[in-house]
N, CA, C and O atoms as CSV, one atom per row, in Angstrom:
chain,resi,resn,atom,element,x,y,z
A,1,MET,N,N,-19.172,-3.443,6.163
A,1,MET,CA,C,-18.303,-2.545,6.719
A,1,MET,C,C,-17.619,-1.697,5.455
A,1,MET,O,O,-17.397,-2.209,4.358
A,2,SER,N,N,-17.338,-0.366,5.785
A,2,SER,CA,C,-16.905,0.898,5.174
A,2,SER,C,C,-15.510,1.196,5.864
A,2,SER,O,O,-15.237,1.376,7.050
A,3,GLY,N,N,-14.467,1.186,4.364
A,3,GLY,CA,C,-12.968,1.628,4.606
A,3,GLY,C,C,-12.805,2.583,3.846
A,3,GLY,O,O,-13.574,2.730,2.897
A,4,LYS,N,N,-11.998,3.267,4.027
A,4,LYS,CA,C,-11.288,4.377,3.194
A,4,LYS,C,C,-10.657,3.390,1.973
A,4,LYS,O,O,-10.101,2.309,1.777
A,5,ARG,N,N,-11.290,4.876,1.153
A,5,ARG,CA,C,-10.986,4.268,-0.443
A,5,ARG,C,C,-9.654,4.993,-1.084
A,5,ARG,O,O,-9.731,6.191,-1.357
A,6,TYR,N,N,-8.798,4.487,-1.253
A,6,TYR,CA,C,-7.502,4.677,-2.068
A,6,TYR,C,C,-7.766,5.202,-3.563
A,6,TYR,O,O,-8.597,4.580,-4.225
A,7,PRO,N,N,-7.068,6.389,-4.183
A,7,PRO,CA,C,-7.194,6.425,-5.670
A,7,PRO,C,C,-6.206,5.568,-6.262
A,7,PRO,O,O,-5.061,5.503,-5.814
A,8,GLU,N,N,-6.645,4.841,-7.352
A,8,GLU,CA,C,-6.180,3.964,-8.338
A,8,GLU,C,C,-4.270,4.278,-8.296
A,8,GLU,O,O,-3.340,3.486,-8.450
A,9,GLU,N,N,-4.277,5.192,-8.127
A,9,GLU,CA,C,-2.384,5.857,-8.429
A,9,GLU,C,C,-1.776,5.937,-7.108
A,9,GLU,O,O,-0.587,6.124,-6.851
A,10,PHE,N,N,-2.963,5.733,-6.126
A,10,PHE,CA,C,-2.076,5.549,-5.370
A,10,PHE,C,C,-1.906,3.924,-5.012
A,10,PHE,O,O,-0.886,3.720,-4.354
A,11,LYS,N,N,-2.201,3.473,-5.122
A,11,LYS,CA,C,-2.373,1.680,-4.995
A,11,LYS,C,C,-1.891,1.275,-6.204
A,11,LYS,O,O,-1.568,0.087,-6.169
A,12,ILE,N,N,-1.672,1.929,-7.525
A,12,ILE,CA,C,-0.446,1.424,-7.939
A,12,ILE,C,C,0.827,1.835,-7.547
A,12,ILE,O,O,1.790,1.069,-7.544
A,13,GLU,N,N,0.884,3.121,-7.185
A,13,GLU,CA,C,2.205,3.023,-6.484
A,13,GLU,C,C,2.687,2.548,-5.192
A,13,GLU,O,O,3.874,2.618,-4.874
A,14,ALA,N,N,1.800,2.079,-4.467
A,14,ALA,CA,C,2.040,1.183,-3.234
A,14,ALA,C,C,2.604,-0.207,-4.070
A,14,ALA,O,O,3.728,-0.618,-3.782
A,15,ALA,N,N,1.954,-0.780,-4.909
A,15,ALA,CA,C,2.370,-1.838,-5.487
A,15,ALA,C,C,3.648,-2.180,-5.973
A,15,ALA,O,O,4.196,-3.272,-5.825
A,16,ARG,N,N,4.241,-0.873,-6.751
A,16,ARG,CA,C,5.557,-0.743,-7.286
A,16,ARG,C,C,6.604,-0.410,-6.462
A,16,ARG,O,O,7.746,-0.567,-6.893
A,17,GLN,N,N,6.399,0.086,-5.191
A,17,GLN,CA,C,7.187,0.167,-4.124
A,17,GLN,C,C,7.425,-1.354,-3.601
A,17,GLN,O,O,8.432,-1.379,-2.893
A,18,VAL,N,N,6.820,-2.615,-3.726
A,18,VAL,CA,C,6.963,-3.955,-3.426
A,18,VAL,C,C,7.514,-4.290,-4.217
A,18,VAL,O,O,8.643,-4.724,-3.988
A,19,THR,N,N,6.912,-4.260,-5.800
A,19,THR,CA,C,7.128,-5.266,-6.903
A,19,THR,C,C,8.925,-4.545,-7.543
A,19,THR,O,O,9.759,-5.311,-8.025
A,20,GLU,N,N,9.092,-3.565,-7.447
A,20,GLU,CA,C,10.133,-2.772,-8.325
A,20,GLU,C,C,10.984,-2.324,-7.208
A,20,GLU,O,O,12.172,-2.407,-7.518
A,21,HIS,N,N,10.813,-1.936,-6.176
A,21,HIS,CA,C,11.809,-1.782,-5.405
A,21,HIS,C,C,12.352,-2.660,-3.935
A,21,HIS,O,O,13.013,-2.327,-2.952
A,22,GLY,N,N,11.775,-3.774,-4.324
A,22,GLY,CA,C,11.434,-4.823,-3.168
A,22,GLY,C,C,11.134,-4.550,-1.980
A,22,GLY,O,O,11.014,-5.606,-1.359
A,23,ARG,N,N,10.962,-3.724,-1.382
A,23,ARG,CA,C,10.376,-3.101,0.165
A,23,ARG,C,C,9.191,-4.279,0.528
A,23,ARG,O,O,8.419,-4.662,-0.351
A,24,THR,N,N,9.154,-4.640,1.477
A,24,THR,CA,C,7.927,-5.149,2.082
A,24,THR,C,C,6.809,-4.589,2.545
A,24,THR,O,O,6.788,-3.603,3.281
A,25,VAL,N,N,5.421,-5.453,1.958
A,25,VAL,CA,C,4.303,-5.075,2.416
A,25,VAL,C,C,4.383,-3.990,3.426
A,25,VAL,O,O,4.123,-2.796,3.276
A,26,ALA,N,N,4.887,-4.775,4.730
A,26,ALA,CA,C,4.927,-4.227,5.962
A,26,ALA,C,C,5.638,-2.800,5.900
A,26,ALA,O,O,5.126,-1.779,6.359
A,27,ASP,N,N,6.667,-2.849,5.384
A,27,ASP,CA,C,7.223,-1.221,5.243
A,27,ASP,C,C,6.980,-0.537,4.508
A,27,ASP,O,O,7.137,0.660,4.746
A,28,VAL,N,N,6.490,-0.962,3.285
A,28,VAL,CA,C,5.695,-0.480,2.304
A,28,VAL,C,C,3.968,0.436,3.048
A,28,VAL,O,O,3.599,1.544,2.661
A,29,ALA,N,N,3.362,-0.254,3.916
A,29,ALA,CA,C,2.187,-0.044,4.812
A,29,ALA,C,C,2.875,1.228,6.234
A,29,ALA,O,O,2.333,2.202,6.756
A,30,LYS,N,N,3.761,0.822,6.368
A,30,LYS,CA,C,4.023,2.084,7.636
A,30,LYS,C,C,5.032,3.167,6.726
A,30,LYS,O,O,5.361,4.046,7.523
A,31,ARG,N,N,5.395,3.332,5.931
A,31,ARG,CA,C,5.815,4.459,5.038
A,31,ARG,C,C,4.612,5.574,4.517
A,31,ARG,O,O,4.549,6.748,4.153
A,32,LEU,N,N,3.496,4.130,4.783
A,32,LEU,CA,C,2.527,5.201,4.064
A,32,LEU,C,C,1.056,5.454,4.925
A,32,LEU,O,O,-0.027,5.895,4.540
A,33,ASP,N,N,1.495,5.001,6.180
A,33,ASP,CA,C,0.843,5.288,7.201
A,33,ASP,C,C,-0.619,4.428,7.140
A,33,ASP,O,O,-1.562,4.964,7.720
A,34,ILE,N,N,-0.898,2.946,6.379
A,34,ILE,CA,C,-1.837,2.596,6.264
A,34,ILE,C,C,-1.452,1.468,7.377
A,34,ILE,O,O,-0.389,1.449,7.997
A,35,THR,N,N,-2.701,0.370,7.535
A,35,THR,CA,C,-2.651,-0.934,7.721
A,35,THR,C,C,-2.362,-1.878,6.740
A,35,THR,O,O,-2.654,-1.596,5.577
A,36,THR,N,N,-1.585,-3.473,7.122
A,36,THR,CA,C,-1.317,-4.167,6.311
A,36,THR,C,C,-2.625,-4.610,5.336
A,36,THR,O,O,-2.646,-4.923,4.146
A,37,LEU,N,N,-3.633,-4.514,6.267
A,37,LEU,CA,C,-5.106,-4.930,5.634
A,37,LEU,C,C,-5.412,-4.074,4.375
A,37,LEU,O,O,-6.196,-4.460,3.508
A,38,SER,N,N,-4.762,-2.914,4.324
A,38,SER,CA,C,-5.571,-1.983,3.668
A,38,SER,C,C,-4.841,-2.440,1.885
A,38,SER,O,O,-5.287,-1.879,0.884
A,39,CYS,N,N,-3.957,-3.276,1.816
A,39,CYS,CA,C,-2.743,-3.441,1.043
A,39,CYS,C,C,-3.571,-4.665,0.169
A,39,CYS,O,O,-3.567,-4.619,-1.061
A,40,TYR,N,N,-3.962,-5.270,0.572
A,40,TYR,CA,C,-4.839,-6.272,-0.167
A,40,TYR,C,C,-6.209,-6.032,-0.556
A,40,TYR,O,O,-6.843,-6.903,-1.152
C-alpha cells in the first residue's frame, strides 16, 4: 500500500492541534483535508 507521505513538521503540527488546542482528530483531519486514517 503506497500512501501519501507527510513531512515531520506537518505531523507535529497536526498532533499539536489535538493535544494543545483540544480539537478532535476528525476536526483536524477535516481542516487539513486528510482522512482520519492518515492521523494514525
